[in-house]
N, C-alpha and C positions, 0 to 999 in steps of 0.2 A: 475684482480681479484676483487671481490666485497666484501666490508667490511660491509656496512650497508646501509639502505634505509632511506631517509629523507621524510618528509611529504610535503604537498602542502599548501601554503598560498596564498590567493588571496584577493584582495581588490577592491573596487569600484572606478573607475577612472573618477571622474566628471571633464571633461576636458573643462572648460570654460575659461581657462587662455588665455591671448594673447600670440602669439608665442614669444619665447625668442628672445630678441634683444641683443645679446652679443656683446661685443666690439671686433672688428676685425681689423687687420692691413689694410693699404691702398689697397693692392692688392685684398683683399677680398671685400672691399667696391667697388672697380672698377669692380669686377666680378658681384656683385649685380646690380650696375648701368648699366653695359653693357647689362645685361639680360633685365632690365626694358626698356632701350632705344630700344632694338631690338623688344620688344613686342609692342611698340607704333606705329606699322606700319599702323594702321587703318587711312585712310584719306590721305595716301601718294600716290605718283604716282605709276603706274604699274611697271615702271623701278626700283623704290626704292624697291618695294615688291619683284621683281625678284632677285635683288641683295641680299636682306636679305634671301630669300629662298635658294639661292646658298650658302650663308654663313652658313645657318642652316645645309645644307648637309655636309659641310666640318667641322663644329664645333658644334656638336649636343648639347653640354652642355653650349654653350655661354661663353667659357672661354676667359680670357684676352689674348692679343697677346703673343705668345710664349707658350701658353697652349692650342692651338687650337685642330685640329683633331688628331686622333690617328697616322696618318702618320707623324705628326710633333713632336711627343713626343719621345724624345730620353733620355734614362737614363743617368744622369750625372756621376754616379759612381756606381760601383758594391757594394760599401760599404754603399750605402744609405739604410735607414731603409726599411724593407719589408712591403709592403701594397698591397692588392689585392682584387679583386671582382670575383664573379662567379654568373651567372644567367641563367635562362632558355630562355632568349631572348637577342640577340647580341647587339642591339643598347642600351638597358637599361644598359648592362654591360659597354659599352663605356662611358656612362654618369656617372656611378658609379666611374669608374677609373678617369675620368676628375675631379670629385668632390674631390677625394683624392689628386690628384695632385695640386688642388687649395688650399689645406690646410684644407679640411674637414676631420672629423674623420669617423670612421666606421659607426656610426649612421647616419651622414649626407649622406654618400654614399648609405646606405640602404634606407633612406627616398627618395632620388632622384631616385633610381631604382624603388621603389614602384610606384611613380607617373609616371615614364617613362613607366613601363610595363602596366599601365592602358591605355596607348596610343598604345603601340606596341604589346601587347599580351592581349587584353581585353577578349579574349576567356577563359583565365584562371586567369587573375589578374586585372580585371577592378576595378573601385572605388566601385563597388557593391559586391566585393568579401569578403568572411569571411576569417579568418586565425589566425595565431599566430606568434609573433616575440619574440626573446630573445636578450637582449643586455648584453654584458659583459663589465662593465665599468672599464677602466684601473686605474682610480683614486680611486674608492672605493674598487676595487678588488672584487666586488660582481656582481651578475647577476640579471636581472629583466625580467619578462615575461609580455607580452602584448597579451591577448587572446581576439579575437572578433569573437565569434562563430556565426553560422547561426541562425537567428531569423526570423521566418516567419512573413511577413507583414500582417496587418489586412485585406487587400483587395487583389484583383487580377487584372491583366492586360490582357484583352481579354480572361478571364477565366483561365489564367495561374498564379498560386501562385508564389511568389518571396520572397526573403529575404531582411531585412532592411539593407541598407548600413551603416556599422559602422567602416569600416577600416580607413577612413580619421580621425575619432576621435582618434582611437588608435595610429595611426602614428603621429598625432600632439602631443599627450601626450608624446610619445617616444622621439620626437625631443626636446620638452620642457625640459625633464629630462636629456637627454644625448647628444643632438646635440651641435654643436660648431659654424657652419656657420649660417648666417642669414637665417631665414625661406624662404624668397623670393628666395634665391640662390638655394634652394633644389627643389622648385616647378617650377621655370621658365624654366628649360630645357625641361620638359615634355610639358609645355604650347607651347613652340616653335615647338616641334614635331607635336603636334595636329594642330597648326595653319598653318604651312607652309608645312606640309606633311612629311611622312617618307616612305621609301621603305618597302614593306611587306617582312618581314624576312622569313626564312625557317620555323621557329617555327610557325608563324601565318599562313603561307601558308598551312602547314599540317592541321591546325585546320579548315581553310576554306574548304579544300578538304574533311575533315571528315564530315562537315556539308552539303555536297552535293552542295556547292556553294551558297546555299540560303541565308546565312548570309551576303554576300557581298551586295546584293541589299536591303535586308530586314532591316538591322540594320546600314549599313554604306553608304547608299546613292549611291551605284554604282552597276555595274554588277559583273561578276566573278572577284575576286581579286586573283592574282597569285604572286608567289615570284618575287620581284623586282618592281611590280607595285606600284604606289604612293597612300598612304592612307592619306587623309586629313579629320580632324574631327573638324570643326569650332565650333560646339556646345560644344564639350568637352573642346576646347581651352577656351571658355568663362567661363566654370565652373572652370577650373584650374586658370584662371585669378582672379576669385572671391576668390578662396582659397588662392592664392598668396597675394592678396591685403588685404583681411580682416581676414585671418587666417583660420585654419581648423574649428573653431567653427561655421563659417557661413554655413558650410555644414550640421550641425545637429540642429542648433537652430537660425540661422539668416535668412536673406532675401533669400539666396540660398535654404535653407530648405523649406521655405514657397513656393517658386516658384516651386520646385520639387513636393511638395504636390499638388499644384493646377494643375500642368500639368498631374498628374496621377489621377485627379478627386477624391482625397481623399483616394485612395487605399493605399497611404503611407502618414500617417498623421505626422505633426510636433511632436505631442506627442510621436508617435512611434519612430521617429528619436531620440528624447531626451531620451527616456527610454532605448534605446539600448546602455547600458553603457559597455564598454570593461572592462575586469578584468586586473588589473595591480598589480603585487606583485611578491613574490618569485617564481621561477620556481620549478618544481618537480626535485629533485636532488638524486644522488646516488654517494657514495664515490667510487673512483677508485685508487688503489694503496695507497701510504702513504700520498700523498699531493693533488691529483687532484680530481675534482668532475665533474660528467656528469650532464649537465643542459638540461632539456627538458620541453616542454609546459605542464602545469597542466591541469587537466580535466576542461571543457569537451573536450579539445583538445587531441591528440593522443600521449601524452608523454609516456604512458605505452607501446605502440607499439614500439616507438623509443628505449626504454630501453630494450625491448625484442630483438630487433636487435643488441643492444650493447652487449647482453649476448650470441651472436652467432647464433641467430635464423634468418636465411635469409628468406625474404618474398617469398611466392609462387606467381605464376602469370607470364604471358608472358611479353615480352618487349613491352612497349606501342608504338603505331603507331601515336598517337597524344597526346595532353596534358591531355585529359580526364577532363579538367577543373581544373587541379592542376598545380601549379608552385612554384618555390622556388628561393631565392636569398641569397647571403652571402657576407659579406665585413669585412675586417680587416685593421687596420691602424698600422703605425710604432711605436705606443706607447703601443701596445698590446690590444687596444680596439677591440671589435668584435661585429657584429650584424648579425642576420639571420632571415628571414621571410619565412613562408610557407603559400601559399594562395590557396583558393578554390572557384570556382564558382558553385560547386555542380555537374556540368556536363559541357561539352564543350559548351561555349557560354551561360552558365547559363540558365536563364529563357527565353532567346532569345527575350528579350524585352528591349527597350531603353527608358529612361526618355525623353520625347519630349522636345527639346530645351536645354537639359542639356548634352546629349551625353553619359550618364552613363548607361552602360549595367548592368542589374540587375542579381543578383545571383539566383539560383534555390534551393528550399528546397530539401535536399537529405539526406537519412540516413547516408551516408558516407561523407557528406559535411564538417563535422567538424574533419575529420580524418587527421589532419595536425600537424606537430611538427618539428621545427628546432632542431638541436643538437649542443651544445657547450661544449667542455671539457676544463677546465681551472684549474689553481692552485690559490685558494683564498689567499694563503700565499704571493705570489710574484706578482700576477696579470697576469701571463703568460697564454695564451691559447695554446692548442696543436691541437685542431680540431674545425672547424666551418663549418656547412653544413645545407642544406635544399634541399628537393627533390620535384619533380613534375611528372606528367604523369599518376599517379594512386593514389588511396586512400591508398595504401600500401607504398607510398614513405617515410613516416615517419619511418617505420621499415627498409626500404632499407637504409635510411640515418644512422640509428643506426648501421646497419650491416657494412656499409662502415667505420664508425668510429672504430668499433671493429677490422676489418681486418687491418686498417691502424695503429692504436695506440696500441692495445693489441697484434696483431700478427706481428707488425713491418713490414708490406708490403708497398711498395711505393704506394702513392695514385693513380697515373695514372695506375699502374698495376692492382690495385683492381677494378677500374672503367672499365678498358678494359676487364677484365676477366668476369665481371658481365654482361656487355652489356645491362644494363638497366632492368634486370629482376625484376619485381615487382615495377618498378618506376625508373625514372632518378634521379641522385644525383649531386648536385653542391657542391663542398667542397673546403676548404682551410685547409691545415695541416702544422703544425710546430712541429714535434716530439721532437726537441731539443730546442724549444722556440726561441724567438726573440733576447734575450740579447746576444746570442752567435754570432750575426751577421745575423741571419735569413737564413743561408746557407742551412738548411734542409727544409725550407718552400716551399710549392708548392700549386698552385691553379689549379683546373682542373674541367672539366664538363664531364658528361657521354658521351662517343662517340656515343651512340645510340640516344642521344637527339639532339637538335639543338640550344643549348645555346652557351655561350662564357665565358671563364675564362681569366682574364687579371691581370698582375702585374702592380704596379704603382711606380716603383723605378728606 
């Protein structure tokens, strides 16, 4: 039931801070150091590189011994705190889970999945994507939105307009304010995927097929790429290495920004990168029941559509057959922290142009490109969340996410049943629901992805 509607507050996020260097226990220092050592492969023998490539396949997030690949992860106790991830791409979800198991919070997992999806699902979530994220902080018991809408660049590439990449700036600020692990530990897994290669997932294979196969050779330096074939992106690995070493600010005002501008012949100026400031501030909210609030992304994102879904208005439209240039991810941790992001390239593979030497696929201006919004439902009194989700596959995914939240929380239907019965109509939804909260042991908590999609949901306990 709806009691009242709150307004929207947004601010300018001038993100020139250095990444947070928080104090971490020895195991987390070991995590960061292990990732750095693994990335120092340049100049080593081919045998060493082959060994590290095999290690990458078995341990995508570069976790310390005992926290390796998913096949080696066994829950120690059913009573362990519930934490989980859900994303539109499977390998990114694995990395998010590994980050949670390494002691990261929900924001750390979301940041790591964001960078991973730039490698594993660039058709919908490259570093050139626009989007919106919401974080529910368990310490402050408040939510914050980070909106980076599509902004058309001053020039064109081969006559094709494109949008200014501003997601790295927003994600960096999100980590500075809410992250827990060292910055390097959240970027390094994606860098390793790009450098050593990653099998093309079903999600990306669908998008390659939708592009008629032309994007394999045109943007990724190879022929037709099918599910299971290896995708290696050395230029993108170099970009991620710069972001890892120098922080996200290098992407929009440092040497990396200047290099990208030069590579595009001035079509993307450093001034344009600096001026594309994400909005950071209070989400759009609406009261639900006596204690809970629904948090969605403020304008110009599609929070209003998400709220319409939460009021029971299911989106129209068919079940997507590819990403349509839209993707979502969600993460929660055992302390009731939550984070979710919805991303958009404007269309599948965006502008279908890559920054030479940087490996960044550029987004395309589109009237529907900003139609994204995650959904988080939480109790500001005790900090408990009950629903966290974000969708992909269509511009109506924000409304679909709101509707799944409505059916799960308001109508008290099991999350998996809701997703199965919808079959992705109007967009895929990745969601995590805890109708009874975490403090009761998390027995009611579930993580799930739309069966019509090609993502993955994982728990980390």
